[in-house]
C-alpha positions in Angstrom: -0.1 0.0 -0.1 2.4 2.6 1.2 5.3 1.6 -1.9 9.0 0.9 -0.8 11.3 -0.3 -3.3 12.4 -4.3 -2.2 15.6 -4.9 -0.1 17.3 -2.3 1.6 16.7 0.4 -0.6 14.1 3.4 0.3 12.0 6.0 -1.5 12.9 10.0 -0.9 11.3 12.6 -2.4 8.8 12.1 -4.9 8.4 14.5 -7.5 4.9 14.0 -8.8 3.5 14.5 -12.6 0.4 13.8 -14.0 -1.3 13.0 -17.5 -3.6 10.5 -19.2 -5.3 9.1 -16.7 -1.6 8.4 -14.5 0.1 9.6 -11.7 3.6 9.6 -12.9 5.9 9.7 -9.5 9.6 9.9 -10.1 11.4 9.4 -6.5 15.0 9.5 -5.3 16.2 6.0 -4.8 18.4 5.4 -1.8 19.9 1.9 -2.0 21.8 2.2 1.3 24.2 -0.4 0.3 27.2 1.5 -0.9 29.5 -1.9 -0.9 27.0 -3.6 -3.9 25.5 -0.1 -5.6 28.3 2.6 -4.8 27.8 6.1 -3.6 24.9 8.4 -5.3 21.3 8.6 -5.6 19.1 8.2 -9.2 15.8 9.0 -9.7 13.5 6.5 -10.6 9.9 6.1 -12.0 6.6 4.6 -10.6 3.1 4.7 -12.5 -0.1 4.4 -10.9 -3.6 5.1 -12.0 -5.4 4.1 -8.4 -2.4 5.1 -5.9 -2.6 1.5 -4.6 -1.2 -0.7 -7.1 2.3 0.6 -8.7 4.4 -0.3 -11.6 8.3 0.4 -11.1 10.3 1.6 -14.5 13.2 1.3 -12.9 16.0 4.1 -12.6 15.4 6.8 -15.8 17.7 9.5 -14.1 21.0 7.9 -13.7 23.7 9.5 -11.1 27.0 10.8 -12.3 30.3 10.0 -11.3 32.2 11.3 -8.6 33.9 13.9 -10.9 30.6 15.0 -11.9 28.2 17.4 -10.7 25.0 15.0 -10.1 26.6 12.2 -8.1 23.8 12.5 -6.2 20.4 13.3 -8.4 18.4 15.5 -6.2 14.9 17.1 -5.8 13.6 18.8 -8.6 10.5 18.8 -10.9 9.1 17.9 -14.5 7.3 20.5 -16.7 6.1 20.2 -20.0 6.2 22.8 -22.8 5.3 22.4 -26.1 5.2 18.6 -26.3 8.8 18.2 -24.4 9.4 17.0 -21.1 11.8 19.1 -19.0 13.3 17.8 -15.7 15.2 20.5 -13.6 16.9 18.7 -10.7 19.7 19.1 -8.2 22.5 18.0 -8.9 24.9 17.3 -5.4 28.3 16.4 -4.9 29.7 16.7 -1.5 33.2 15.8 -3.2 33.2 19.3 -4.7 32.9 21.1 -1.4 36.5 19.4 -0.4 37.9 21.1 -3.6 36.4 24.3 -3.1 33.3 24.2 -6.1 29.6 24.4 -5.6 28.5 21.2 -3.6 24.7 22.1 -5.4 23.8 22.9 -8.8 20.4 23.0 -11.1 21.1 20.9 -13.7 18.5 19.9 -16.9 17.2 17.0 -18.3 15.0 16.2 -21.2 12.6 13.8 -22.6 9.7 13.4 -25.4 8.1 10.2 -23.3 8.9 10.8 -19.8 10.9 7.3 -19.9 14.0 8.3 -21.6 15.9 11.6 -20.6 19.1 13.0 -22.0 20.7 15.3 -19.5 21.8 19.0 -21.2 24.9 19.2 -20.2 25.2 22.7 -21.3 22.7 23.4 -18.9 23.9 24.5 -15.4 22.7 27.4 -12.6 25.0 28.2 -10.1 23.7 30.1 -6.6 23.4 33.5 -7.5 25.6 36.6 -5.7 24.9 37.1 -2.1 23.5 33.1 -1.8 25.6 30.3 -0.3 26.9 28.1 -2.8 26.5 24.4 -1.5 22.8 25.1 -0.1 21.4 25.7 -4.0 18.6 22.8 -4.6 15.3 21.5 -5.0 14.1 23.8 -8.5 10.6 24.4 -9.1 9.5 25.9 -12.3 5.8 26.7 -12.9 4.2 29.9 -15.8 3.7 33.0 -14.2 1.1 34.1 -16.0 0.9 38.0 -14.6 4.6 38.3 -16.0 4.1 36.2 -18.7 7.2 34.5 -18.2 8.5 31.0 -16.4 9.3 31.1 -13.1 11.7 28.6 -10.9 11.6 28.7 -7.3 14.8 27.6 -5.5 15.5 26.6 -1.7 18.8 28.5 -1.0 20.8 30.4 2.1 21.3 34.1 2.2 25.0 34.9 2.7 24.7 37.0 5.2 25.8 37.9 9.4 22.4 36.7 10.7 22.5 33.2 12.6 22.7 29.9 10.7 18.9 29.2 11.1 18.0 32.2 9.9 19.1 32.3 6.1 17.2 30.1 5.1 14.8 31.5 2.2 12.8 30.7 -1.5 14.5 32.5 -4.5 12.7 33.0 -7.7 13.8 33.1 -11.2 12.7 34.2 -14.8 13.0 32.6 -18.1 11.5 33.3 -21.3 12.7 30.2 -22.8 13.5 27.6 -20.0 17.3 27.6 -20.7 18.2 31.4 -19.7 17.4 32.2 -16.0 17.7 35.1 -14.4 17.4 35.6 -10.6 15.4 37.8 -8.8 17.5 40.7 -6.5 14.6 39.9 -4.1 13.5 36.6 -2.2 10.2 34.8 -3.2 9.7 33.9 0.6 12.4 34.7 3.7 11.0 34.0 6.8 14.1 34.3 8.7 13.2 31.0 11.1 15.1 27.8 9.1 18.2 26.9 7.7 16.7 25.9 4.7 13.1 25.5 3.1 13.3 22.5 1.2 11.3 21.2 -1.9 9.3 24.1 -2.6 5.8 23.3 -4.2 3.5 26.6 -5.3 0.1 25.8 -6.1 -3.7 28.1 -6.4 -6.8 26.7 -5.2 -9.8 28.9 -5.5 -8.6 32.4 -4.6 -5.6 31.3 -2.5 -2.5 30.7 -3.1 -0.2 28.0 -1.4 3.4 27.8 -0.5 4.7 24.4 0.5 8.0 23.4 1.7 9.7 21.3 4.2 11.9 22.4 7.4 13.9 20.6 9.7 15.2 23.3 11.6 12.2 23.5 13.9 10.4 20.6 14.0 11.5 18.5 10.6 8.1 18.3 8.8 6.3 19.8 5.3 4.4 23.2 6.3 2.6 25.6 4.2 2.0 29.4 3.8 -1.1 31.0 2.0 -2.0 34.1 0.6 -4.2 35.9 -2.0 -1.2 36.5 -4.4 1.9 34.5 -5.4 3.8 37.4 -4.5 2.5 37.6 -1.0 2.3 38.8 1.7 2.4 35.0 3.2 0.1 34.0 6.2 1.1 31.2 8.5 -2.2 29.7 9.4 -2.6 28.1 13.2 -2.3 24.8 11.8 0.2 24.7 9.0 0.9 21.2 8.7 -0.6 18.3 6.6 0.9 14.9 8.8 3.4 14.8 11.7 6.8 14.0 12.0 7.0 10.9 9.9 5.8 13.1 6.6 8.8 14.9 4.8 9.5 16.6 1.5 5.9 16.4 0.4 4.8 17.7 -3.1 1.6 18.0 -5.0 0.0 17.7 -8.3 -3.8 18.0 -9.4 -5.4 15.0 -11.2 -7.7 17.9 -13.1 -10.5 17.1 -10.3 -8.2 17.0 -6.8 -5.1 17.6 -5.4 -3.0 14.8 -4.0 0.4 15.6 -1.9 3.4 12.6 -1.9 5.9 12.8 0.8 7.2 10.0 2.8 7.4 8.2 6.0 10.8 7.3 7.1 11.9 4.4 8.1 14.2 4.0 11.3 17.6 2.8 11.6 18.1 -0.8 11.9 14.6 -1.0 11.6 13.7 -0.6 15.3 11.6 1.5 17.4 14.2 3.4 19.2 16.6 3.5 16.3 17.1 7.0 14.8 15.0 8.5 12.2 16.5 7.9 8.7 16.3 9.5 5.0 13.6 8.4 2.9 11.2 5.2 3.7 7.5 4.5 2.0 5.5 6.8 -0.2 2.6 8.1 1.6 -0.4 9.9 -0.3 -2.5 12.7 1.5 -5.6 13.9 -0.3 -5.5 18.0 -0.1 -9.2 19.9 0.9 -9.6 23.4 1.0 -11.6 25.0 4.3 -14.1 27.8 3.8 -11.7 30.0 5.3 -8.9 28.8 2.9 -7.2 26.7 5.1 -6.0 23.1 4.2 -6.2 19.8 5.6 -5.6 16.6 4.2 -7.8 13.1 4.4 -7.4 9.7 2.9 -7.8 9.1 -0.8 -10.8 7.2 -1.5 -9.0 4.6 -3.8 -6.6 3.8 -0.7 -9.3 3.7 2.1 -11.7 1.2 -0.2 -8.8 -0.6 -1.1 -9.2 -2.4 2.6 -13.4 -3.2 1.7 -13.2 -6.9 3.4 -14.7 -7.1 6.2 -13.3 -9.2 9.0 -14.9 -10.4 12.3 -13.2 -10.3 15.4 -13.4 -11.6 18.9 -12.9 -10.3 22.4 -10.6 -11.5 24.1 -9.7 -10.1 27.5 -11.0 -7.0 29.1 -10.3 -5.4 32.3 -11.8 -2.3 34.2 -15.0 -0.7 33.5 -16.6 -2.3 30.4 -20.4 -2.0 29.2 -21.0 -3.9 26.1 -23.8 -1.5 23.8 -25.4 -2.3 20.7 -22.6 -1.0 18.2 -19.9 -0.8 20.6 -18.7 -0.4 24.2 -18.5 2.4 26.8 -15.2 2.1 28.6 -13.6 3.4 31.8 -14.4 5.6 34.9 -13.4 8.4 36.5 -10.1 6.8 38.0 -8.2 3.9 36.8 -7.3 1.9 33.4 -10.2 0.2 31.7 -10.1 -1.7 28.4 -11.0 -4.5 25.6 -8.8 -6.5 23.8 -9.6 -8.5 20.6 -7.8 -11.2 18.5 -4.3 -10.6 16.9 -4.5 -8.1 14.2 -3.5 -8.7 10.6 0.1 -7.2 8.9 -1.9 -5.2 6.8 -5.4 -4.1 7.6 -7.7 -1.1 8.5 -9.2 0.0 11.6 -12.4 2.4 11.9 -14.1 3.3 14.8 -16.0 6.2 16.4 -15.6 7.7 19.7 -17.2 10.2 22.3 -15.5 11.7 25.1 -17.5 12.1 28.1 -14.9 15.0 29.6 -11.3 16.6 29.2 -10.0 14.0 32.1 -7.4 11.3 31.1 -6.3 9.8 27.8 -7.8 7.1 25.7 -7.8 5.4 22.6 -6.5 2.5 20.5 -4.0 -0.2 21.7 -1.9 -2.2 18.7 -0.1 -4.9 18.6 -0.7 -5.8 22.0 0.8 -8.2 24.6 0.5 -7.7 27.9 1.8 -10.9 29.1 5.5 -9.5 27.8 3.7 -5.8 28.9 4.6 -4.5 25.0 2.0 -2.2 23.0 1.6 0.6 20.9 -1.4 3.5 21.5 -2.9 5.7 19.3 -3.3 8.1 22.5 -6.1 10.9 22.4 -5.3 13.3 25.4 -8.3 16.2 25.4 -6.3 18.1 28.1 -3.4 18.9 25.7 -5.4 19.0 22.6 -3.2 16.8 21.5 -3.3 13.3 19.6 -0.2 10.9 19.4 1.4 7.7 18.8 3.2 6.1 21.6 4.5 3.0 22.7 5.4 0.5 25.9 8.0 0.2 27.0 9.4 3.4 26.4 12.8 3.7 24.7 13.3 6.8 27.4 12.0 6.8 30.4 11.7 10.9 30.7 9.9 11.1 27.8 6.1 11.5 27.8 5.7 9.7 25.1 8.0 6.9 23.1 7.6 9.0 19.4 8.0 12.8 18.4 4.7 11.8 16.5 2.0 14.1 17.5 -1.0 16.4 16.4 -2.8 18.7 17.4 -6.8 17.9 17.9 -9.1 19.8 20.4 -11.4 17.3 21.3 -15.0 18.5 22.6 -16.8 16.6 25.3 -20.2 14.9 24.1 -19.2 15.1 20.0 -18.5 12.3 18.0 -15.4 11.9 16.0 -14.6 9.4 13.5 -10.8 7.3 13.0 -9.6 5.5 10.4 -6.3 3.5 11.3 -4.5 2.0 7.6 -1.7 -0.3 9.1 0.6 -1.9 6.1 3.5 -3.7 7.9 5.6 -1.3 9.7 3.8 1.7 8.7 1.1 3.3 10.4 -1.3 6.2 9.0 -4.0 7.6 11.1 -6.8 10.4 9.7 -8.9 11.7 12.3 -12.7 13.3 11.2 -11.2 13.6 7.5 -9.3 16.2 8.5 -6.1 15.1 10.7 -3.3 12.8 9.6 -0.4 11.2 11.7 2.2 8.7 10.3 4.4 6.7 12.1 5.9 3.3 12.3 5.6 0.1 14.5 8.4 -2.6 13.6 9.0 -4.1 17.4 6.0 -5.6 18.6 3.3 -8.2 17.6 -0.1 -9.0 19.2 -3.9 -8.2 20.0 -5.5 -4.7 19.2 -8.6 -3.2 21.2 -9.3 0.0 23.1 -8.6 1.4 26.2 -9.5 4.4 28.8 -7.1 6.3 31.6 -9.5 8.3 33.9 -12.2 8.8 31.7 -14.9 7.2 30.3 -15.8 7.1 26.5 -18.1 5.6 24.4 -16.8 3.6 21.3 -18.8 2.6 18.4 -19.1 0.9 14.7 -15.8 -0.8 15.6 -14.5 -2.4 12.3 -11.7 -4.1 11.0 -10.9 -4.6 7.3 -8.1 -6.7 5.3 -7.0 -5.3 1.8 -8.4 -7.2 -1.0 -5.8 -7.9 -2.9 -5.6 -7.4 -7.1 -5.2 -10.4 -9.5 -2.4 -10.1 -11.4 
């Protein structure tokens, strides 16, 4: 469901394009095995018509040698003009820095069919004056109707005396022919807040323009700004993210009816819960939705949600504390202590959905996953009304000083007496949570296997319409 190459390799940044009923997804393939594959990073190509089943066409933009600029073929964009396809991409080579040369430059490849690409060796964009030469990446090209020119956004850093984490900017350059570019003297966006504004993405929905980028200075997350004009001024809404920590470098594309955002859910070192988050992992797709006030939120695309359509029966195996069975679920808990219900072992790939109604803003409650109380091991999807938070947690925690084990959490205010709906999709170690078709939160579960259930702590909650689904596999 959440695409990842076989073996040790992972998907990093996705560069989405849409044409002829298919999502064309270029992605950075990191092999994680330099002994056998050597140093560097290629662009591979996936196609999908349903966001569930993928065809991997292999490498389409090959990395260069250690002497060339594009030893690592890093993020960029795909743009079509007059029947010809253009990939503007980042040529990254850390060995250049060692020689006093620019580590990153913007390069170009062209194609007639999206599969076979020719590197235009005469094309090269370097960081302009007053910009640092080693952080100059992630070009995004669009047509500026007001100017009547092509425009290119680039993630860069100003060369000044400001603290290192305040220098990140988005630059803009203009061109009449996609080959000759001139950078504006004024940054497109300069928030004075981040080391870098990676993977810029710009689009319009209705009356609003949206600038999307990813940052690793404050929260390591994909965020956005909004404006009534592509020239700003830009507004940072209260909730300016689409998912939690486990959704990075996300970029979007429209299929003509909706806009889908593609990012990656990172793996962890040695695929252990206590391992350090790594660069790259599995592809995750969210559907963008615009609220009446112009702010954005995401929901699970229908194709992914409906892929899990085979309802599976489940039996109650354990319960503890205050548990009352209702016509369509359970009322669990009381004002003090823990209560829970446990069901049979959960499938490795499945969808769990339920509704809940909290009785107050005290305590916490939620979903138990891969739970084995005999070993005192489990994961939880925790709802904490007193903190306006949903989070992914596990026990035992890797650090006893932490309130929760993971750094995956989302802002989620809960009103007592109001019903909320939750959909959880699990595919191997990947978990993606959708709340009220507005809030997404991804994470990983590596270490434990076991049952699933529902729990409360120091509160009473009504859980209803509890269902378990398995994925319906398509016949080959």
